[in-house]
N, C-alpha and C positions, 0 to 999 in steps of 0.2 A: 237432778237436771236431766232434761230430755233433749235429744237431738232434734232440732227444728229443720235444719237444712245442711246439706253437704254439697260443696261446689269446688271445682278445680281452681287452684290458685298457683299458676306457674307449674313447677314440678311437684308441688304438694297439693293437699286438699284442705279446704277450710271447713271446719265443722262449727256451725252456729248452734248455740245452746239456748234453752228456754229462759235462762236468767240473763240473757243478753251477752254473755261472754262467748269467746270463740277459741277453738284449738286448731292449730295448723299441724298437720301430720302427713304421713306417707300412705300410699295405697297398701303397702305391706302391713301396716298397723291396722288399717281399716279392715282388711281381710282377716287378720289374726284374731281380732276381737269382735268381728262381725258387727261393725258399727253401722247400723242402718237407721233410717228415719224413725223417730219415736222411741229409739232405744234409750234406756235410762243409764246415765253415767254417774256412778257414785265416786267418792273420794279414792277408794281403793283402785278402781279401774282407771281413774284419772292419773294416779301415780304411776301405774303400769304403762299407760300411754306416754306419759312424759319421759319415763325411763327408756322406752323403746324409741321414742323420737330422738333421744341423744345418741342411741346406738346407730340408727339409720342415717342420722346426720353425718357421722364420721364414715359410715359405710359408703355412702354415695360420694362423699368428698374423696375417699381413698380410691374408689373406682375411677373417678375423674382424673385423679393424680396418675393412675396407672395407664389410662387410655391416651394420655399425652405422649408417652413412650413407655416401653417395657421397663420394669423396675426389678431390682434384685430383692430378695426377701429382707435383706438387711435394710435397704432403703425404705421399704414399706413399714418395717418395724419402727424405724426412727421417725417416720412421718406420723404413724399412729400415736407414738409416745408424745409427740409435740402437741397433739390434740387432747392429751390428758384424759384418756378413757380408763375405766376400771379394768383390772386384770381379767375379770370374767368376760367383759365385753371384748377385750382385745383377743383373748383366746378364741372366742366365738367368731370374731371377725376374720382372724387369720385362717381358721378352719374353713369358713365359708369361701374365702378367696382362693384357697387351695382346691376346694371342690370344683370351683368354676375355672380352674386352671389359670387364674390371674396371678397367682404366685407360683412360679416355676423357674427355678434357677438354671435349669438346663436350657430352656427356651431363651432366657435372658442372656446366657453366655453365647449362644449361637447368634443372636441378634446383635449383641455388642461387638463380637468379632467381625461379623459381616460389615457393620457400619464403619468400624475403624480401618478395616482393610480397604474398603471401597471409597470411603469419604474423608479419610484423614491421612497424614504422613507417618503415622505411628507404626513402629516395627513390632515384631513378635514379643520381644522381651518387655516392652512398655505395656503392651496390651495385657500380657499375663500379670504383670505387677498390679495394674489397675483392677483387674478382675479379682485378684487376691484381696484387695482392699474391700471388695464387696462380700468377703467371706465365702467366696465360691471355692469348693474343694479343688485342690491342685490337680488331682487326677482327672476331674471333669474338664478343667481348662486345657490340660495337656492333650486329652483325647480329641477335643474340638480343634485345637491348633494344629494337630498332626494331620488333619484333613485338608489343610491349605496347601495348594500347589506351590512348591518351593520356587519354581520358575516365575510364578506371579510375583513373589516377594523380590526376587532378584531383578525383575524388570522394573518394578516400582523403585527399587534402590538405584538402579541405573539412571532412571529419569530424575531422581532427586539429586544425584551427584552432578549430572549435566546442568541442572538448574542452578545448583549452588556454586558451580565453577564458572558459569557464564558471566562475563563482565566482572570477574572477581578483582579485588584490589591487590591480592597477592598472587604468587605463583609458586612453583616448586614445592619443596618440602613443607613450607609454611602454609600454603593453601591446602595441601593434602592433610596436614595435621589438624587444621581448623575444621575441614569437612568431616574427617573421621570422628572427631570429638562431638560435633553436632549430631551426626547420625547415630553414634553410640547412645547419646542422650535421648534420641527418638526411639531407641529400642532395637537397633539393628546389630547384627553380629560383626565384630571388628574384622575378622578374617574375610567375610563376604565383602565388606566395604573396601578393604585394601585390594582384594583381587579384582573387583569390578573397576575400581578407580584406575588401577594400573593397566587394565585391558583397554581402557578408553584413550590412552596416550594423550592425556590432556595437556601435558607440558609442551607438546609439539605445537599447540595452538598459540603459544606465547613466544614472541620473537625477542630473544635476549639482545640481539644486535640492535634492534629497533629501540629498545629501552635504553641501551648504552648510548646510542647516538643522541637520543633526546636529552639524557642527563649531561653528556659531554658538552653539548651545545649550550645548555643552560649554565652549567657550573664553571666552564672554562673562561667565562667572562670575568669571574671573580678569583678563581684559583688556578694554580699552575703546578707542574711537577708532581712531587710526592703527595702534596696536600690535595691536589685535584684527584689523584688516584684514590687516596683514602676516602674522600667524600663520595666518589662514584661507587667505590667498593661498599661502603656502609649503606648507601641508598639501595643498591641492588640486593644486598643481603637482607635488608628489611622488607624487600618485596618478595623474598622467598627463594631467590636463586642460591645455588650452593657455592661454597667458597671456590671449589675447583672450576666451576663454570665462569665465575667472576674473574678469577686470576687469569684464566685462559684468554678471555676476550680482552682484558686490559693489556695483556702482553701482545696480543695480535694487533691491537689498534693503537 
């Protein structure tokens, strides 16, 4: 079979053969086998072209996968495996991508940390744990995390605490316990959370007397005496006020 015509077809090239058949391939393959007009293609060459087409198909799919966002080597390996390539092609593909610096776990780690610090609420511990899931070496992660300004993390933590306590349903120890647990799950240090929480004096923003008056007005319609005190005490406790605070205001009023 001879090549009658070669024309561009999207990202590929269409080779029209003398027997009326056609081959779709890549410019890499055309250059590799010097596929020019009037060149004869035998079965052996055709098999090689088809084999290389399979390789370049996954090669360009993988590049497209990477260009959407940086990927770890683990992610890329898993992506290639899903496309069922031969071990030989996979090794060649990984080698090529590393030569092009498209597989680089250090660059991935730097970009991942920057994104999470600037675009998410995640703390250091959660960022590290997620990077470990990408099979990034622990020392690489620690080296990059150590470059982060601790004041930046504390300022971010401060804003999160203020946000989570604003218009909160609870107050006192109950609110603090809830906020601390949520922020620990986001990857922040418990000591840092407690210190910043306490420094904000958030409990001062909540008026115990106001809450007591509201409950007294509502519950005194139905209850009196010790029963009224018990109801008010339970309601205030559930809102997070301490027993000492509750007993004090009940005795005062």
